[in-house]
VOLUMVO-875180 format. One record per atom (N, C-alpha, C): x, z negated, y negated. Coordinates in nm, 3 decimals, always signed. Atoms other than C-alpha are relative to their C-alpha. Layout:
N
+---------+---------+---------+
:       X :       Z :       Y :
+---------+---------+---------+
:       X :       Z :       Y :
...
+---------+---------+---------+
//
This chain:
103
+---------+---------+---------+
:       X :       Z :       Y :
+---------+---------+---------+
:  +0.083 :  +0.000 :  +0.118 :
:  +0.000 :  +0.000 :  +0.000 :
:  +0.088 :  +0.000 :  -0.125 :
:  -0.071 :  -0.003 :  +0.127 :
:  +0.116 :  +0.074 :  -0.352 :
:  -0.028 :  -0.129 :  -0.075 :
:  +0.015 :  +0.128 :  +0.069 :
:  +0.178 :  -0.260 :  -0.522 :
:  +0.093 :  -0.013 :  -0.120 :
:  -0.104 :  +0.014 :  +0.101 :
:  +0.475 :  -0.203 :  -0.753 :
:  -0.017 :  +0.111 :  -0.104 :
:  +0.020 :  -0.099 :  +0.105 :
:  +0.449 :  -0.029 :  -1.089 :
:  +0.085 :  -0.031 :  -0.122 :
:  -0.067 :  +0.013 :  +0.128 :
:  +0.605 :  +0.023 :  -1.428 :
:  -0.093 :  +0.051 :  -0.110 :
:  +0.070 :  -0.049 :  +0.118 :
:  +0.448 :  +0.059 :  -1.770 :
:  +0.101 :  +0.001 :  -0.113 :
:  -0.096 :  -0.015 :  +0.110 :
:  +0.672 :  +0.192 :  -2.046 :
:  -0.076 :  +0.045 :  -0.125 :
:  +0.065 :  -0.031 :  +0.128 :
:  +0.540 :  +0.189 :  -2.403 :
:  +0.106 :  +0.060 :  -0.091 :
:  -0.095 :  -0.076 :  +0.080 :
:  +0.707 :  +0.440 :  -2.635 :
:  -0.060 :  +0.027 :  -0.138 :
:  +0.047 :  -0.021 :  +0.137 :
:  +0.669 :  +0.446 :  -3.014 :
:  +0.089 :  +0.106 :  -0.065 :
:  -0.076 :  -0.111 :  +0.057 :
:  +0.776 :  +0.780 :  -3.162 :
:  +0.040 :  -0.029 :  -0.145 :
:  -0.040 :  +0.004 :  +0.140 :
:  +0.975 :  +0.792 :  -3.483 :
:  -0.091 :  +0.095 :  -0.078 :
:  +0.081 :  -0.092 :  +0.081 :
:  +0.780 :  +0.952 :  -3.768 :
:  +0.058 :  +0.141 :  +0.005 :
:  -0.042 :  -0.139 :  -0.010 :
:  +0.795 :  +1.329 :  -3.726 :
:  +0.052 :  +0.041 :  +0.136 :
:  -0.054 :  -0.030 :  -0.134 :
:  +0.914 :  +1.305 :  -3.364 :
:  -0.110 :  +0.005 :  +0.107 :
:  +0.110 :  +0.007 :  -0.098 :
:  +0.569 :  +1.293 :  -3.199 :
:  -0.003 :  +0.121 :  +0.093 :
:  +0.003 :  -0.121 :  -0.083 :
:  +0.579 :  +1.654 :  -3.076 :
:  +0.117 :  +0.002 :  +0.098 :
:  -0.116 :  +0.005 :  -0.090 :
:  +0.928 :  +1.604 :  -2.932 :
:  -0.022 :  -0.099 :  +0.113 :
:  +0.030 :  +0.099 :  -0.105 :
:  +0.815 :  +1.293 :  -2.744 :
:  -0.099 :  +0.061 :  +0.098 :
:  +0.098 :  -0.064 :  -0.088 :
:  +0.515 :  +1.482 :  -2.608 :
:  +0.067 :  +0.103 :  +0.090 :
:  -0.070 :  -0.101 :  -0.079 :
:  +0.738 :  +1.769 :  -2.496 :
:  +0.093 :  -0.062 :  +0.103 :
:  -0.085 :  +0.071 :  -0.096 :
:  +0.983 :  +1.527 :  -2.336 :
:  -0.082 :  -0.049 :  +0.119 :
:  +0.083 :  +0.054 :  -0.108 :
:  +0.703 :  +1.364 :  -2.136 :
:  -0.053 :  +0.111 :  +0.089 :
:  +0.046 :  -0.113 :  -0.081 :
:  +0.569 :  +1.701 :  -2.023 :
:  +0.112 :  +0.050 :  +0.089 :
:  -0.115 :  -0.042 :  -0.080 :
:  +0.918 :  +1.798 :  -1.906 :
:  +0.034 :  -0.102 :  +0.107 :
:  -0.029 :  +0.106 :  -0.097 :
:  +0.961 :  +1.462 :  -1.732 :
:  -0.089 :  +0.009 :  +0.123 :
:  +0.089 :  -0.018 :  -0.115 :
:  +0.666 :  +1.550 :  -1.509 :
:  +0.070 :  +0.075 :  +0.112 :
:  -0.072 :  -0.076 :  -0.103 :
:  +0.886 :  +1.800 :  -1.328 :
:  +0.101 :  -0.090 :  +0.072 :
:  -0.094 :  +0.093 :  -0.063 :
:  +1.148 :  +1.530 :  -1.267 :
:  -0.076 :  -0.096 :  +0.091 :
:  +0.081 :  +0.092 :  -0.081 :
:  +0.875 :  +1.296 :  -1.139 :
:  -0.045 :  +0.066 :  +0.129 :
:  +0.042 :  -0.073 :  -0.121 :
:  +0.754 :  +1.561 :  -0.896 :
:  +0.112 :  +0.008 :  +0.103 :
:  -0.116 :  -0.006 :  -0.091 :
:  +1.107 :  +1.572 :  -0.750 :
:  +0.032 :  -0.135 :  +0.064 :
:  -0.027 :  +0.133 :  -0.054 :
:  +1.106 :  +1.197 :  -0.680 :
:  -0.100 :  -0.030 :  +0.112 :
:  +0.092 :  +0.022 :  -0.114 :
:  +0.958 :  +1.157 :  -0.333 :
:  -0.046 :  -0.145 :  +0.010 :
:  +0.038 :  +0.141 :  -0.008 :
:  +0.948 :  +0.778 :  -0.375 :
:  -0.088 :  -0.044 :  -0.117 :
:  +0.090 :  +0.029 :  +0.112 :
:  +0.726 :  +0.802 :  -0.687 :
:  -0.131 :  +0.075 :  +0.024 :
:  +0.124 :  -0.072 :  -0.032 :
:  +0.377 :  +0.888 :  -0.560 :
:  -0.099 :  +0.010 :  -0.116 :
:  +0.093 :  -0.001 :  +0.113 :
:  +0.197 :  +0.811 :  -0.888 :
:  +0.080 :  -0.005 :  -0.128 :
:  -0.072 :  -0.007 :  +0.127 :
:  +0.323 :  +0.908 :  -1.233 :
:  -0.094 :  +0.057 :  -0.105 :
:  +0.083 :  -0.046 :  +0.110 :
:  +0.132 :  +0.941 :  -1.559 :
:  +0.081 :  -0.003 :  -0.129 :
:  -0.047 :  +0.000 :  +0.138 :
:  +0.246 :  +1.042 :  -1.907 :
:  -0.126 :  -0.013 :  -0.086 :
:  +0.120 :  +0.032 :  +0.076 :
:  +0.001 :  +0.903 :  -2.163 :
:  +0.026 :  +0.005 :  -0.150 :
:  -0.004 :  +0.010 :  +0.146 :
:  -0.072 :  +0.935 :  -2.532 :
:  -0.103 :  -0.105 :  -0.038 :
:  +0.090 :  +0.109 :  +0.035 :
:  -0.220 :  +0.611 :  -2.665 :
:  -0.052 :  +0.011 :  -0.143 :
:  +0.040 :  -0.025 :  +0.139 :
:  -0.235 :  +0.711 :  -3.034 :
:  +0.087 :  +0.115 :  -0.050 :
:  -0.080 :  -0.110 :  +0.054 :
:  -0.078 :  +0.967 :  -3.266 :
:  +0.149 :  -0.019 :  +0.026 :
:  -0.144 :  +0.023 :  -0.013 :
:  +0.263 :  +0.802 :  -3.238 :
:  +0.039 :  -0.087 :  +0.119 :
:  -0.029 :  +0.090 :  -0.112 :
:  +0.234 :  +0.577 :  -2.932 :
:  -0.028 :  +0.072 :  +0.132 :
:  +0.006 :  -0.065 :  -0.130 :
:  +0.299 :  +0.711 :  -2.583 :
:  +0.031 :  -0.104 :  +0.107 :
:  -0.033 :  +0.091 :  -0.109 :
:  +0.340 :  +0.553 :  -2.242 :
:  +0.024 :  +0.080 :  +0.128 :
:  -0.016 :  -0.051 :  -0.137 :
:  +0.449 :  +0.620 :  -1.887 :
:  -0.047 :  -0.111 :  +0.093 :
:  +0.041 :  +0.091 :  -0.106 :
:  +0.275 :  +0.455 :  -1.594 :
:  +0.038 :  +0.066 :  +0.131 :
:  -0.032 :  -0.052 :  -0.133 :
:  +0.416 :  +0.502 :  -1.247 :
:  -0.007 :  -0.114 :  +0.100 :
:  +0.019 :  +0.101 :  -0.103 :
:  +0.366 :  +0.323 :  -0.918 :
:  +0.073 :  +0.041 :  +0.128 :
:  -0.090 :  -0.018 :  -0.114 :
:  +0.560 :  +0.280 :  -0.596 :
:  -0.047 :  -0.083 :  +0.120 :
:  +0.036 :  +0.073 :  -0.122 :
:  +0.522 :  +0.164 :  -0.237 :
:  +0.079 :  -0.129 :  +0.017 :
:  -0.082 :  +0.119 :  -0.019 :
:  +0.804 :  -0.090 :  -0.257 :
:  +0.094 :  -0.021 :  -0.118 :
:  -0.089 :  +0.036 :  +0.109 :
:  +1.050 :  -0.261 :  -0.487 :
:  +0.122 :  +0.091 :  -0.006 :
:  -0.116 :  -0.089 :  -0.001 :
:  +1.340 :  -0.039 :  -0.376 :
:  -0.032 :  +0.130 :  -0.072 :
:  +0.038 :  -0.125 :  +0.067 :
:  +1.154 :  +0.273 :  -0.489 :
:  -0.012 :  -0.021 :  -0.151 :
:  +0.012 :  +0.028 :  +0.143 :
:  +1.075 :  +0.110 :  -0.824 :
:  +0.139 :  -0.011 :  -0.063 :
:  -0.135 :  +0.015 :  +0.053 :
:  +1.440 :  +0.014 :  -0.875 :
:  +0.075 :  +0.133 :  +0.000 :
:  -0.061 :  -0.133 :  -0.003 :
:  +1.556 :  +0.362 :  -0.769 :
:  -0.049 :  +0.084 :  -0.117 :
:  +0.056 :  -0.074 :  +0.113 :
:  +1.323 :  +0.510 :  -1.029 :
:  +0.060 :  -0.049 :  -0.132 :
:  -0.057 :  +0.056 :  +0.124 :
:  +1.457 :  +0.275 :  -1.298 :
:  +0.144 :  +0.045 :  -0.025 :
:  -0.137 :  -0.049 :  +0.017 :
:  +1.807 :  +0.411 :  -1.235 :
:  +0.008 :  +0.151 :  +0.020 :
:  +0.005 :  -0.143 :  -0.027 :
:  +1.695 :  +0.770 :  -1.176 :
:  +0.004 :  +0.087 :  -0.125 :
:  -0.016 :  -0.096 :  +0.109 :
:  +1.696 :  +1.084 :  -1.391 :
:  -0.098 :  -0.017 :  -0.116 :
:  +0.095 :  +0.017 :  +0.110 :
:  +1.380 :  +1.013 :  -1.590 :
:  +0.044 :  -0.116 :  -0.089 :
:  -0.042 :  +0.117 :  +0.077 :
:  +1.496 :  +0.667 :  -1.695 :
:  +0.130 :  +0.028 :  -0.076 :
:  -0.127 :  -0.032 :  +0.065 :
:  +1.848 :  +0.794 :  -1.772 :
:  -0.023 :  +0.090 :  -0.121 :
:  +0.028 :  -0.092 :  +0.110 :
:  +1.713 :  +1.078 :  -1.987 :
:  -0.076 :  -0.071 :  -0.111 :
:  +0.078 :  +0.075 :  +0.098 :
:  +1.463 :  +0.849 :  -2.157 :
:  +0.091 :  -0.088 :  -0.086 :
:  -0.088 :  +0.090 :  +0.075 :
:  +1.730 :  +0.598 :  -2.255 :
:  +0.103 :  +0.078 :  -0.084 :
:  -0.094 :  -0.082 :  +0.077 :
:  +1.970 :  +0.873 :  -2.369 :
:  -0.066 :  +0.056 :  -0.126 :
:  +0.072 :  -0.056 :  +0.113 :
:  +1.704 :  +1.019 :  -2.599 :
:  -0.062 :  -0.106 :  -0.091 :
:  +0.069 :  +0.108 :  +0.073 :
:  +1.569 :  +0.682 :  -2.717 :
:  +0.044 :  -0.013 :  -0.145 :
:  -0.039 :  +0.018 :  +0.141 :
:  +1.781 :  +0.650 :  -3.035 :
:  -0.053 :  +0.111 :  -0.092 :
:  +0.046 :  -0.113 :  +0.081 :
:  +1.670 :  +0.993 :  -3.156 :
:  -0.152 :  +0.007 :  -0.010 :
:  +0.145 :  -0.022 :  -0.006 :
:  +1.303 :  +0.989 :  -3.052 :
:  -0.086 :  -0.121 :  -0.035 :
:  +0.088 :  +0.116 :  +0.006 :
:  +1.179 :  +0.631 :  -3.067 :
:  +0.034 :  -0.095 :  -0.114 :
:  -0.015 :  +0.093 :  +0.112 :
:  +1.124 :  +0.385 :  -3.351 :
:  +0.060 :  -0.133 :  +0.046 :
:  -0.057 :  +0.122 :  -0.060 :
:  +1.226 :  +0.100 :  -3.118 :
:  +0.031 :  +0.030 :  +0.146 :
:  -0.033 :  -0.021 :  -0.141 :
:  +1.366 :  +0.066 :  -2.770 :
:  -0.128 :  +0.001 :  +0.083 :
:  +0.118 :  -0.001 :  -0.086 :
:  +1.113 :  +0.156 :  -2.499 :
:  -0.023 :  -0.139 :  +0.061 :
:  +0.038 :  +0.127 :  -0.062 :
:  +0.926 :  -0.153 :  -2.376 :
:  -0.045 :  +0.030 :  +0.142 :
:  +0.028 :  -0.030 :  -0.140 :
:  +0.934 :  -0.133 :  -1.997 :
:  -0.038 :  -0.129 :  +0.071 :
:  +0.051 :  +0.117 :  -0.070 :
:  +0.724 :  -0.379 :  -1.800 :
:  -0.012 :  +0.028 :  +0.149 :
:  +0.021 :  -0.006 :  -0.144 :
:  +0.737 :  -0.440 :  -1.425 :
:  -0.136 :  -0.064 :  +0.026 :
:  +0.135 :  +0.050 :  -0.022 :
:  +0.377 :  -0.480 :  -1.315 :
:  -0.040 :  +0.013 :  +0.146 :
:  +0.051 :  +0.001 :  -0.137 :
:  +0.183 :  -0.540 :  -0.995 :
:  -0.134 :  +0.072 :  +0.003 :
:  +0.127 :  -0.069 :  -0.021 :
:  -0.095 :  -0.310 :  -0.876 :
:  -0.087 :  -0.089 :  +0.088 :
:  +0.093 :  +0.084 :  -0.076 :
:  -0.392 :  -0.517 :  -0.761 :
:  -0.104 :  +0.082 :  +0.076 :
:  +0.096 :  -0.088 :  -0.065 :
:  -0.618 :  -0.228 :  -0.666 :
:  +0.028 :  +0.143 :  -0.041 :
:  -0.029 :  -0.139 :  +0.025 :
:  -0.601 :  +0.149 :  -0.650 :
:  -0.105 :  +0.090 :  +0.060 :
:  +0.084 :  -0.109 :  -0.050 :
:  -0.839 :  +0.440 :  -0.618 :
:  +0.070 :  +0.127 :  -0.043 :
:  -0.070 :  -0.123 :  +0.030 :
:  -0.679 :  +0.782 :  -0.599 :
:  -0.073 :  +0.116 :  +0.064 :
:  +0.061 :  -0.123 :  -0.050 :
:  -0.860 :  +1.112 :  -0.568 :
:  +0.097 :  +0.112 :  -0.023 :
:  -0.094 :  -0.110 :  +0.011 :
:  -0.636 :  +1.407 :  -0.500 :
:  -0.069 :  +0.119 :  -0.064 :
:  +0.052 :  -0.118 :  +0.066 :
:  -0.691 :  +1.701 :  -0.731 :
:  +0.110 :  +0.105 :  -0.005 :
:  -0.097 :  -0.109 :  +0.009 :
:  -0.522 :  +2.039 :  -0.742 :
:  +0.026 :  +0.030 :  -0.146 :
:  -0.038 :  -0.036 :  +0.138 :
:  -0.329 :  +2.116 :  -1.060 :
:  +0.075 :  +0.130 :  +0.002 :
+---------+---------+---------+
//
């Protein structure tokens, strides 16, 4: 069962909103390549606030993701794109409903 998750809140610098959106869209391809990341969402919470939610089957997969290409790219771009350091929270999934859809 998927019980381990991450929630990263990202506040774009003024004028960088489109770049953050494009980064998150590109990160989807990296997420698709991570076999240990079955659930990954890029979210827009407001004009300048974005987030990533992803979930994992175990703690090892979550830790692997935290040291993987998405996290590395995110942290490398953080000084240029974000008004503050990304706030990354380790969270627990208490329940899950997932309907598979074709994209």
